[in-house]
C-alpha positions as CSV (number, residue, x, y, z in Angstrom):
1,M,-14.9,-13.7,-8.9
2,E,-11.4,-14.0,-7.5
3,Q,-10.3,-11.4,-10.0
4,E,-13.0,-8.9,-8.9
5,K,-12.0,-9.5,-5.2
6,L,-8.4,-8.9,-6.1
7,R,-9.2,-5.6,-7.9
8,E,-11.2,-4.4,-4.9
9,Q,-8.3,-5.2,-2.6
10,L,-5.9,-3.5,-4.9
11,E,-8.1,-0.4,-4.8
12,A,-8.3,-0.5,-1.0
13,L,-4.5,-0.9,-0.8
14,H,-4.1,2.1,-3.1
15,H,-6.3,4.2,-0.9
16,E,-4.4,3.2,2.2
17,L,-1.1,4.0,0.6
18,E,-2.3,7.4,-0.4
19,A,-3.4,8.1,3.2
20,V,0.1,7.5,4.7
21,D,1.9,10.8,5.4
22,C,5.0,11.9,7.4
23,V,7.3,9.2,6.2
24,D,11.0,8.6,6.4
25,D,13.1,7.6,3.4
26,T,12.7,3.9,3.8
27,T,8.9,4.2,4.1
28,S,8.8,6.4,1.1
29,R,10.8,3.9,-0.9
30,I,8.5,1.0,0.2
31,L,5.4,3.1,-0.6
32,S,6.7,4.0,-4.1
33,T,7.5,0.3,-4.8
34,L,4.1,-0.8,-3.6
35,R,2.3,1.8,-5.8
36,D,4.3,0.5,-8.8
37,D,3.4,-3.1,-7.9
38,I,-0.3,-2.2,-7.6
39,R,-0.2,-0.5,-11.0
40,N,1.5,-3.5,-12.6
41,I,-1.0,-6.0,-11.1
42,S,-3.9,-3.9,-12.1
43,E,-2.7,-3.6,-15.7
44,K,-2.1,-7.3,-16.1
45,Q,-4.4,-9.0,-18.5
46,V,-3.8,-12.4,-17.2
47,G,-6.3,-13.8,-14.7
48,C,-3.8,-15.5,-12.4
49,P,-0.6,-14.5,-10.8
50,T,2.6,-16.3,-12.0
51,V,5.9,-17.4,-10.6
52,E,7.2,-14.1,-11.9
53,D,5.2,-12.4,-9.2
54,E,7.1,-14.0,-6.4
55,P,9.4,-11.0,-5.8
56,L,6.2,-8.9,-5.5
57,M,5.0,-11.2,-2.8
58,E,8.3,-11.0,-0.9
59,R,8.2,-7.1,-1.1
60,M,4.6,-7.1,0.1
61,S,5.5,-9.4,3.0
62,D,8.4,-7.2,3.9
63,A,6.1,-4.2,3.8
64,V,3.7,-5.8,6.2
65,G,6.4,-6.0,8.8
66,H,7.5,-2.5,8.1
67,F,4.1,-1.0,8.5
68,E,2.7,-3.2,11.3
69,S,3.3,-0.9,14.2
70,D,2.9,2.5,12.7
71,H,0.2,1.8,10.1
72,P,-1.7,-1.3,11.2
73,K,-4.6,-0.7,8.8
74,L,-2.3,-0.6,5.9
75,S,-0.5,-3.7,7.1
76,M,-3.8,-5.5,7.4
77,T,-4.8,-4.5,3.9
78,I,-1.6,-5.8,2.5
79,K,-2.1,-9.1,4.4
80,H,-5.6,-9.5,2.8
81,L,-4.1,-8.9,-0.6
82,L,-1.4,-11.5,0.0
83,D,-4.0,-14.0,1.1
84,S,-6.0,-13.4,-2.1
85,L,-2.9,-13.8,-4.2
86,A,-2.1,-17.0,-2.4
87,N,-5.7,-18.3,-3.0
88,M,-5.1,-17.6,-6.7
89,G,-2.2,-20.0,-6.7
90,L,0.9,-17.9,-5.8
């Protein structure tokens, strides 16, 4: 069940990332990194996140702060994903 919820949230985050336009270089870099992270999480065969995923969590937390004022919906989607990953043990 947790895995299904995680996939749904990853899909929602992917859609939110695609909706962001008119970005500066920093935002573009963050978006690109998040897209790569989503792809990596989605392709993982393992059911639970691992300690190796901690840098991912840090990048996502940083992205929340970056997008909070200009893209609040994206920021909220990332927060929900972080909560789900935390509930899975990371």
